[in-house]
C-alpha positions in Angstrom: 65.1 84.5 4.0 67.1 81.3 3.8 65.5 78.2 2.2 65.4 76.5 5.7 63.7 79.5 7.3 61.3 79.8 4.4 60.4 76.1 4.9 59.9 76.6 8.6 57.6 79.6 7.9 55.5 77.6 5.5 55.3 74.7 8.0 54.1 77.1 10.7 51.5 78.6 8.3 50.2 75.1 7.5 50.0 74.1 11.2 48.1 77.3 12.0 45.7 76.8 9.2 45.1 73.2 10.4 44.4 74.5 13.9 41.9 77.0 12.5 40.0 74.2 10.8 39.7 72.0 13.8 36.6 71.9 16.1 36.5 74.2 19.1 33.9 74.4 21.8 32.8 77.7 23.3 30.9 77.8 26.6 29.2 80.8 28.2 28.5 80.1 31.9 25.9 82.4 33.3 23.9 82.5 36.5 20.7 81.4 34.7 21.9 79.6 31.6 24.9 77.7 30.3 25.2 78.3 26.6 27.6 76.3 24.4 28.4 76.0 20.7 30.7 74.0 18.4 32.8 75.9 15.9 34.8 74.7 13.0 37.3 77.4 12.4 35.2 80.6 12.7 31.9 78.9 11.7 29.3 78.2 14.4 28.1 74.7 13.5 25.7 74.1 16.4 24.5 75.6 19.7 22.6 74.5 22.8 21.9 75.6 26.3 21.1 74.1 29.7 19.7 75.7 32.9 22.5 76.5 35.5 20.1 76.0 38.4 19.4 72.4 37.5 22.9 71.3 38.6 24.1 71.0 42.2 27.8 70.9 41.2 30.1 72.3 38.5 31.2 68.8 37.5 27.6 67.7 36.8 26.9 70.8 34.7 30.1 70.2 32.6 29.2 66.5 32.3 25.8 67.5 30.8 27.6 69.8 28.3 29.9 67.0 27.3 27.1 64.5 26.7 25.3 67.0 24.5 28.5 67.8 22.6 29.3 64.1 22.1 25.8 63.4 20.7 26.1 66.2 18.3 29.6 65.2 17.1 28.3 61.7 16.5 25.8 63.0 14.0 28.7 64.3 11.9 30.7 61.1 12.3 33.0 62.8 14.8 33.9 62.3 18.4 35.8 64.2 21.2 39.1 63.3 19.6 38.1 65.8 16.9 37.7 68.6 19.5 41.0 70.6 19.8 40.2 73.1 22.6 37.6 74.6 24.8 37.0 78.3 25.7 35.0 79.1 28.8 33.5 82.5 29.5 31.8 83.5 32.7 30.4 86.5 34.5 32.6 87.8 37.4 36.1 88.6 38.3 38.5 85.8 37.6 41.7 85.3 39.6 44.3 85.1 36.8 46.7 82.9 38.8 44.2 80.4 40.2 41.8 80.6 37.2 39.0 80.7 39.8 36.0 82.9 40.2 36.9 85.6 42.8 33.8 87.8 42.7 30.5 87.6 41.0 26.8 88.6 41.4 25.2 85.3 40.2 27.5 82.3 40.8 28.3 82.6 44.5 28.0 78.8 45.1 30.9 78.2 42.7 33.3 80.8 44.1 37.0 79.8 44.3 36.6 76.7 42.2 39.3 76.1 39.5 37.1 76.2 36.4 39.9 75.4 34.0 40.9 72.3 35.9 37.4 71.0 36.4 36.5 71.5 32.7 39.8 69.8 31.7 39.0 66.8 33.9 35.6 66.4 32.3 36.6 66.8 28.6 40.3 65.9 28.7 41.0 68.8 26.5 43.0 72.1 26.8 40.8 74.9 28.3 41.1 78.7 28.1 39.1 80.8 30.6 38.1 84.4 30.4 35.5 86.9 31.7 32.2 86.9 29.7 32.5 90.7 28.8 36.1 90.1 27.6 34.7 87.2 25.5 32.0 89.3 24.0 34.4 92.1 23.3 36.8 89.7 21.6 33.9 88.3 19.5 32.8 91.8 18.4 36.4 92.8 17.5 36.7 89.9 15.1 33.2 89.1 13.9 31.1 92.2 14.7 30.2 95.1 12.3 32.7 97.4 14.0 35.8 95.2 13.9 39.0 96.6 15.4 42.1 95.5 17.2 41.6 98.1 19.8 38.1 98.0 21.2 36.1 98.4 24.4 32.7 96.9 25.0 30.3 98.0 27.8 27.6 95.5 28.7 24.6 97.2 30.1 22.1 95.2 32.1 21.7 94.3 35.8 25.2 95.5 36.2 27.7 97.3 33.9 30.4 95.0 32.7 33.3 95.8 30.4 35.7 94.1 28.1 38.9 95.6 26.6 40.7 94.4 23.5 44.2 95.7 22.9 46.2 94.6 19.8 43.6 91.8 19.3 43.9 90.3 22.8 41.8 90.7 25.9 43.3 93.0 28.6 42.7 91.1 31.8 45.1 92.9 34.1 47.3 91.8 37.0 44.3 90.9 39.2 41.7 89.9 36.6 39.9 93.3 36.9 40.9 94.8 33.5 37.8 96.4 32.0 35.7 96.6 35.1 34.3 100.0 34.1 31.1 99.4 36.1 33.1 100.0 39.2 34.8 103.2 38.1 33.7 106.1 40.3 31.8 108.8 38.4 30.1 110.6 41.4 32.1 111.9 44.3 29.3 113.6 46.4 28.8 112.6 50.0 25.4 111.3 49.1 26.6 109.3 46.0 24.6 106.1 45.5 26.0 102.8 46.8 27.0 100.3 44.3 26.1 96.6 44.8 29.8 96.0 45.6 29.4 98.3 48.6 31.4 101.3 47.4 29.8 104.7 46.6 29.6 106.5 43.3 30.3 103.7 40.9 28.9 103.8 37.3 26.9 100.6 37.9 24.9 102.4 40.7 23.8 104.9 38.0 23.8 103.0 34.7 22.9 99.4 35.9 19.2 98.5 35.6 18.5 99.3 39.3 20.3 102.7 38.9 18.2 103.6 35.9 15.0 102.8 37.8 16.3 104.9 40.7 16.9 107.8 38.4 13.4 107.5 37.1 11.9 107.5 40.6 13.9 110.6 41.6 12.8 112.4 38.5 9.1 111.5 39.1 9.4 112.9 42.6 11.0 116.2 41.4 9.2 116.7 38.1 6.0 118.6 37.7 5.2 116.6 34.6 2.7 113.8 34.8 4.3 110.5 33.9 2.8 107.2 32.9 5.6 105.6 34.9 3.7 106.4 38.1 1.1 103.8 37.2 3.6 101.1 35.9 3.1 97.8 37.7 6.8 97.1 37.6 9.3 99.8 36.7 12.1 98.5 34.5 14.4 100.0 31.9 12.2 98.3 29.3 9.1 100.0 30.7 11.0 103.3 30.7 12.1 102.9 27.1 8.5 102.0 26.0 7.2 105.1 27.9 9.8 107.3 26.3 8.8 106.0 22.8 5.3 107.3 23.6 6.6 110.7 24.5 6.8 110.5 28.3 9.0 113.3 29.4 10.2 111.7 32.6 11.1 108.5 30.8 13.0 110.5 28.2 14.8 112.5 30.8 15.8 109.2 32.5 17.4 107.9 29.4 19.1 111.2 28.6 20.6 111.2 32.1 21.8 107.6 31.8 23.5 108.5 28.5 25.3 111.3 30.4 26.7 108.9 33.0 27.8 106.5 30.4 29.3 109.2 28.2 31.4 110.5 31.1 32.7 107.0 31.9 33.6 106.4 28.2 35.6 109.6 28.1 37.6 108.5 31.1 38.3 105.1 29.4 39.2 106.7 26.1 42.0 108.8 27.6 43.5 105.7 29.3 43.1 103.2 26.5 42.6 105.3 23.3 40.5 102.6 21.6 39.3 102.8 17.9 35.8 101.6 18.9 33.6 101.6 22.0 30.5 99.4 21.8 27.4 99.3 24.0 26.0 95.8 24.4 23.8 93.9 26.8 20.0 93.8 27.2 19.6 97.4 28.4 20.0 99.3 25.1 16.6 101.2 25.2 15.6 99.7 21.9 18.9 99.8 20.2 19.8 101.1 16.8 16.4 100.1 15.3 14.4 102.6 17.4 14.3 106.4 17.7 14.8 106.1 21.5 17.8 103.8 21.1 19.3 106.3 18.6 18.6 109.2 21.0 20.3 107.2 23.8 23.5 106.6 21.9 23.6 110.1 20.4 23.4 111.3 24.0 26.3 109.1 25.0 28.4 110.6 22.1 27.3 114.2 22.9 28.5 113.8 26.5 31.7 111.9 25.7 33.2 113.5 22.7 33.3 117.2 23.8 35.1 116.0 27.0 37.8 114.2 25.0 41.0 115.4 23.3 40.6 116.3 19.7 42.6 113.3 18.6 40.1 111.0 20.4 36.9 112.9 19.6 37.5 113.0 15.8 38.3 109.3 15.5 36.5 107.4 18.2 33.5 105.3 17.1 30.7 104.8 19.6 28.1 102.2 18.4 25.9 99.4 19.6 27.2 95.9 19.7 25.9 93.6 17.0 26.4 89.9 18.0 23.8 89.6 20.7 23.5 86.5 22.8 26.0 84.5 20.7 28.9 86.9 21.6 30.0 84.9 24.7 30.4 81.5 23.1 31.9 83.1 19.9 34.5 85.0 22.0 35.3 82.0 24.2 35.9 79.8 21.2 38.0 82.4 19.5 40.1 82.9 22.6 40.8 79.2 22.8 41.7 79.2 19.2 44.0 82.2 19.7 45.9 80.5 22.4 46.2 77.2 20.6 47.7 79.0 17.6 50.0 80.9 19.9 51.3 77.7 21.3 51.4 76.0 17.9 49.9 72.8 19.5 46.9 71.6 21.4 48.4 72.8 24.6 47.0 76.2 25.6 47.9 76.3 29.3 
């Protein structure tokens, strides 16, 4: 390396390190809550949230975020000039060209708005936008217990979301649909369940919360075993997990069947993407790694996925629970903004 190229390399390293130490804001925009947090480098300094339903317009919601951020920065003798970039994560399919929300279950009134532009107008800062599952996957790949440059995250809850990280970057696809594993078809029968999107046989119709409840209802009708689920005031995945923990056979069979659906979907994904790690996140984890039922669930996923997969995949693929919880969205959004700022080598991340 010549002296001049060595000097340029050192200069770039110093600039990158300076960017990493600057303040970044991560925002996770959900149908119920808008969560946001300030980061200095990789360190979460402060977090807050506001209720989405309290705001009639996107501008007013972002203005409320800005006021809260400004108040917090002042307590550290800082102001918005010390904020280098903003990352915004949200649920739904994002149009990669318009950076607008194209499809979503929870934010219909804000469809087709240019989120990047509106947030830029409020904060006067560079903004990076990505899907919330992509943000969570990115956060897990960098800060979770199973860190990897090639990683898939399935978010299990009302729906089934997915985030894909390839070579340390979110895979968003040509139409913003990269990682939408919930809408992969896993059942091809004529009587396959309808997904909320209107198409039959999708994973979400079987492994989203309503699908799990439907499985339980079907098993109650066909099983000769008595089940405590019959007397449940409100049948939910949590109620099913609690019943399974007490030995209810129908509840246990419901969780086992859900694990089969998810394991088959992961096997399909693994042969397309060949990730190092697949994580299960979201609220519907049947108790997670700290419970016997949660462990049974993820073992069932592995038992269905790995024997269906090529040996090179089955002997190396890790399938685990996600570890970052509710902070994953803001962590991933902030890290994505930081990534793009470093890539550009300046504050411009357009």
